[in-house]
C-alpha positions as CSV (number, residue, x, y, z in Angstrom):
1,M,15.9,-13.3,-15.3
2,K,16.0,-10.3,-17.0
3,I,14.6,-7.7,-14.9
4,G,13.7,-4.1,-16.7
5,I,12.7,-1.7,-14.4
6,I,10.0,1.6,-15.5
7,G,10.9,4.5,-14.2
8,N,13.9,6.4,-12.1
9,G,12.1,7.8,-9.3
10,V,12.5,7.7,-5.4
11,H,10.5,4.7,-5.2
12,S,12.4,3.0,-8.0
13,K,15.5,4.0,-6.1
14,R,14.0,2.1,-3.0
15,I,13.5,-0.6,-5.3
16,Q,16.8,-1.0,-7.4
17,K,18.6,-0.8,-3.7
18,I,16.6,-4.0,-2.7
19,L,17.8,-5.5,-6.1
20,K,21.4,-4.3,-5.5
21,N,21.6,-5.9,-2.2
22,K,20.4,-9.3,-3.7
23,K,23.3,-8.8,-6.5
24,L,20.7,-9.0,-9.0
25,S,21.2,-6.8,-12.1
26,F,18.6,-4.9,-14.1
27,F,17.8,-2.4,-16.4
28,I,16.1,0.8,-15.8
29,Y,13.9,2.3,-19.0
30,K,13.1,5.8,-18.5
31,P,9.3,6.9,-20.3
32,A,10.2,9.7,-22.0
33,R,8.3,11.9,-23.7
34,P,7.6,11.5,-27.4
35,K,10.0,13.6,-28.7
36,Y,12.3,11.8,-26.5
37,F,11.9,8.4,-27.0
38,K,14.8,5.7,-28.1
39,K,13.2,2.8,-29.6
40,E,16.6,1.2,-28.7
41,D,15.5,1.1,-25.0
42,Y,12.3,0.4,-25.6
43,I,14.1,-3.2,-27.5
44,Q,16.1,-3.4,-24.5
45,L,12.6,-3.5,-21.9
46,L,11.1,-6.5,-24.1
47,K,14.0,-8.7,-23.4
48,C,13.1,-8.3,-20.1
49,N,10.8,-11.5,-19.1
50,V,9.9,-9.6,-14.7
51,I,9.3,-6.4,-15.2
52,F,8.7,-3.4,-12.4
53,I,6.3,-0.5,-13.1
54,L,6.8,2.2,-10.6
55,T,5.5,5.3,-12.5
56,P,3.1,7.7,-11.7
57,N,-0.5,5.6,-11.1
58,N,-2.2,6.9,-14.8
59,S,0.2,4.9,-16.6
60,H,0.6,1.5,-15.2
61,L,-2.6,-0.1,-17.3
62,R,-0.9,0.8,-20.3
63,Y,2.9,-0.9,-19.5
64,I,0.6,-3.9,-18.3
65,K,-1.6,-4.0,-21.1
66,E,1.9,-3.9,-22.9
67,L,4.4,-6.0,-21.5
68,Y,2.1,-8.9,-19.1
69,K,2.2,-11.5,-21.7
70,N,5.1,-14.0,-21.2
71,R,6.3,-12.4,-18.1
72,Y,5.9,-11.5,-14.6
73,I,4.9,-7.8,-13.7
74,F,5.6,-6.1,-10.4
75,C,3.4,-3.2,-10.8
76,E,2.7,-0.6,-7.6
77,K,-0.8,0.3,-6.4
78,P,-3.0,1.3,-6.9
79,P,-3.0,-1.0,-10.7
80,V,-5.2,2.1,-11.4
81,N,-7.7,5.2,-10.4
82,N,-10.1,5.0,-12.7
83,K,-13.4,2.6,-13.4
84,K,-12.7,2.6,-16.9
85,D,-8.9,1.6,-16.5
86,L,-10.0,-1.1,-14.0
87,F,-12.6,-2.8,-16.1
88,E,-10.0,-3.3,-19.0
89,L,-7.3,-4.3,-15.7
90,Q,-10.8,-6.8,-15.2
91,S,-10.7,-8.4,-18.1
92,I,-6.2,-9.3,-18.1
93,K,-5.9,-13.0,-17.9
94,S,-2.9,-14.0,-15.9
95,R,-1.8,-15.0,-12.6
96,K,1.6,-13.5,-12.7
97,I,1.0,-10.2,-12.3
98,Y,1.7,-8.7,-8.5
99,F,0.2,-5.1,-7.4
100,N,2.9,-3.9,-4.3
101,Y,0.5,-3.8,-1.1
102,N,3.3,-4.2,0.8
103,F,1.9,-3.1,3.9
104,R,0.2,-6.8,4.2
105,F,3.7,-7.5,5.6
106,T,4.2,-4.6,8.1
107,K,4.5,-5.5,11.5
108,L,0.8,-4.6,12.1
109,A,-0.5,-6.6,9.5
110,E,1.6,-9.5,11.2
111,L,-0.1,-9.0,14.4
112,L,-3.6,-9.0,13.1
113,Q,-3.5,-11.8,11.0
114,L,-2.6,-13.3,15.5
115,R,-5.8,-12.1,16.7
116,K,-7.1,-15.5,17.2
117,K,-4.2,-16.3,19.1
118,F,-3.8,-13.4,21.3
119,N,-7.7,-14.5,22.1
120,L,-8.9,-10.3,21.1
121,G,-12.4,-11.4,20.1
122,R,-14.2,-9.8,17.0
123,L,-13.3,-6.0,15.8
124,I,-15.0,-3.1,16.7
125,Y,-14.3,-0.1,15.9
126,A,-9.8,0.9,14.6
127,N,-8.8,4.5,13.8
128,I,-6.2,5.6,11.8
129,I,-4.2,8.6,11.6
130,S,-1.1,9.3,8.8
131,S,0.7,12.8,8.4
132,H,3.3,13.6,7.0
133,A,4.3,17.4,5.8
134,L,5.3,16.3,2.0
135,A,3.1,19.1,1.0
136,Q,5.2,21.6,3.0
137,K,8.4,20.8,0.8
138,K,8.9,23.0,-2.3
139,I,9.9,20.7,-4.3
140,Y,5.9,19.1,-4.1
141,K,4.8,21.1,-5.9
142,Y,6.7,20.0,-9.4
143,N,6.0,16.2,-7.4
144,W,3.6,14.5,-10.0
145,R,1.3,13.3,-6.9
146,S,0.2,16.8,-6.3
147,N,-1.2,16.9,-9.8
148,K,-4.1,15.7,-11.2
149,K,-3.2,14.3,-14.2
150,Y,-1.6,12.0,-12.4
151,S,-2.8,11.3,-9.7
152,P,-6.7,12.4,-9.5
153,M,-7.3,11.6,-6.1
154,G,-4.0,12.6,-4.3
155,V,-3.0,11.2,-1.0
156,F,-6.1,8.8,-1.2
157,E,-4.7,6.9,-3.7
158,I,-1.0,6.9,-2.8
159,V,-1.7,6.7,0.6
160,S,-4.7,5.9,2.3
161,I,-5.0,2.7,-0.3
162,H,-2.1,0.7,1.4
163,Y,-4.2,1.0,4.5
164,V,-8.0,0.2,2.6
165,D,-6.1,-3.1,1.2
166,M,-4.6,-4.1,4.4
167,I,-7.8,-4.0,6.1
168,N,-9.7,-5.2,3.0
169,Y,-7.1,-8.1,3.0
170,L,-7.6,-9.2,6.8
171,F,-11.0,-8.0,7.6
172,N,-12.9,-7.8,3.9
173,V,-14.6,-4.2,4.0
174,L,-18.2,-4.4,2.6
175,K,-17.9,-0.3,1.8
176,I,-16.1,2.1,1.5
177,N,-18.4,5.8,2.3
178,K,-16.8,8.2,-0.5
179,P,-14.1,10.1,1.3
180,K,-13.6,13.4,1.9
181,L,-10.4,15.2,0.0
182,S,-9.3,18.7,0.5
183,N,-6.5,20.7,-1.0
184,L,-5.2,22.0,2.2
185,S,-1.7,23.0,1.2
186,K,-3.3,25.1,-1.7
187,V,-0.1,23.5,-3.7
188,G,-1.1,21.7,-6.9
189,N,-4.5,20.6,-8.3
190,S,-5.1,17.6,-6.3
191,Y,-5.6,16.3,-2.7
192,D,-3.5,16.3,0.0
193,T,-5.6,15.5,2.9
194,S,-8.7,12.8,3.0
195,H,-10.5,11.2,5.2
196,V,-12.4,7.8,5.0
197,E,-15.0,5.1,7.4
198,L,-15.1,1.9,6.1
199,K,-17.7,-0.4,6.8
200,L,-16.9,-3.9,6.5
201,R,-18.8,-7.3,6.7
202,D,-18.6,-7.9,9.9
203,K,-21.1,-4.7,11.0
204,S,-17.4,-3.1,12.5
205,N,-16.1,0.5,11.2
206,V,-12.7,2.0,10.1
207,N,-11.8,5.5,10.0
208,I,-8.6,6.4,8.1
209,F,-7.4,9.8,7.9
210,T,-4.0,10.7,6.1
211,T,-2.4,14.0,4.8
212,Y,0.5,15.9,3.7
213,N,-0.1,18.5,5.2
214,S,0.9,18.1,8.8
215,A,3.9,17.2,11.2
216,Y,5.0,14.2,11.3
217,L,2.3,10.8,13.2
218,R,1.8,7.9,13.1
219,S,-1.3,7.0,15.2
220,I,-3.3,3.4,14.8
221,F,-6.0,1.5,16.9
222,F,-7.8,-1.6,16.3
223,L,-10.0,-2.0,19.4
224,F,-11.8,-5.3,20.0
225,D,-14.8,-6.8,22.2
226,N,-11.7,-8.6,23.8
227,G,-8.5,-6.6,23.7
228,I,-7.0,-3.7,22.2
229,I,-3.3,-3.5,19.5
230,S,-2.0,0.4,19.1
231,Q,0.6,1.5,17.4
232,S,2.9,4.2,17.5
233,K,5.5,6.0,16.1
234,N,8.3,4.1,18.6
235,S,6.4,1.0,18.9
236,I,3.5,-1.2,18.6
237,E,1.5,-3.4,21.6
238,V,-1.2,-5.9,21.8
239,R,-3.2,-5.5,24.9
240,G,-6.0,-8.2,26.7
241,P,-8.2,-9.1,27.9
242,S,-10.7,-6.2,28.4
243,L,-11.9,-6.6,32.3
244,N,-8.9,-5.8,34.0
245,I,-9.4,-4.8,37.6
246,D,-7.7,-3.2,39.8
247,K,-7.9,-3.6,43.7
248,N,-9.9,-0.9,44.1
249,G,-12.2,-2.4,42.3
250,F,-12.2,0.3,39.2
251,I,-11.6,-1.5,35.6
252,K,-8.5,-0.4,34.5
253,E,-5.9,-0.9,31.0
254,P,-5.4,-4.3,29.5
255,K,-2.4,-5.7,30.4
256,I,0.6,-6.3,28.0
257,I,0.3,-9.2,25.6
258,K,2.6,-8.3,23.0
259,K,5.4,-5.6,23.2
260,Y,7.7,-4.7,20.4
261,K,10.0,-1.4,19.4
262,L,9.0,-0.2,16.0
263,N,11.0,2.0,13.8
264,D,8.3,3.3,11.4
265,N,11.2,3.7,8.6
266,K,12.5,0.2,9.0
267,D,9.4,-1.0,9.2
268,Y,8.1,0.3,5.9
269,E,11.9,-0.8,4.8
270,E,11.0,-4.6,5.6
271,S,7.7,-4.3,4.6
272,L,8.3,-3.9,0.7
273,K,11.8,-6.0,1.1
274,K,9.1,-9.2,1.7
275,S,6.5,-7.5,-0.5
276,V,9.4,-7.9,-3.3
277,A,11.0,-11.1,-1.9
278,Y,7.9,-12.9,-2.6
279,F,7.5,-11.4,-6.0
280,L,10.8,-12.5,-7.5
281,K,10.2,-15.9,-5.6
282,H,6.8,-16.8,-7.5
283,A,9.3,-15.3,-10.9
284,K,12.3,-17.5,-9.8
285,N,10.2,-20.6,-9.5
286,K,7.0,-19.9,-12.2
287,E,5.1,-20.0,-9.7
288,S,1.6,-18.2,-10.6
289,F,0.4,-15.9,-7.8
290,S,-3.2,-16.3,-5.7
291,K,-6.7,-16.4,-6.6
292,K,-6.9,-14.3,-3.4
293,N,-4.2,-12.1,-3.8
294,W,-5.4,-11.5,-7.3
295,S,-8.8,-10.7,-6.4
296,C,-8.3,-9.0,-3.4
297,S,-6.2,-6.7,-5.3
298,I,-8.6,-5.7,-7.6
299,R,-11.0,-5.8,-5.0
300,S,-9.4,-2.5,-3.0
301,N,-8.4,-1.1,-6.3
302,S,-12.2,-1.0,-6.9
303,L,-12.6,0.4,-3.8
304,I,-11.1,3.7,-3.9
305,V,-12.5,4.3,-7.6
């Protein structure tokens, strides 16, 4: 495999570290304004048959259209961030394009897929809160995430989309209510805070709140009619059955079925490693990605635009 990476930002460096640990070499193409464009660098990129697109969201489609033929493409989520680009993307016929919705590989997703094994029953409601103070860092003012030109929906299309996709992948989202987006920090012109409600096909609801403008917090729970899956910063646990009565006849908290110590950062790093490994396995073996992978990724994208 000849690997090319487009972009050299923070997330690109995470991917580079993963590839280095796998002892894989790669070429880094750094996008530049027309004045600084280097034709020889682009020619070098064209020689690669595996491409990682790790650039701001508004640029993804352009690179996909230029490079997807006869190549495996790993593209950061969301694939696109407007309806026009989504329509164009849907017309592309390739089973070699993979979108990095890596929350599908988290410990939470793993346990949610085992909900039948744990006899948790039907999902009734879920609530997800993800917060960290990125908007309070001085550098945020100059970051593409705070700029509507590159990220018109801000934290919604960067962070919330991960959870939207995970829910859609595991439970099938019927529709998404119009998100409530705001810029609480007043830094930049994009949105640092998002609140959205998903309606699932089984009539249950999921609320997702994400912000770049508050203290670090990860609080997640999925409430089933026969149990609970919950995640905090340091642990994730499965409880059930719902009916648990003490010796005095009072209903108390369900018993723990499974409990894991969890470090948020490590969980993210592992999910990213698994996602990259999944992509590289297909590229190495010259395998096509499943129809479900493509259709679910496109569906998740369509929900946010």
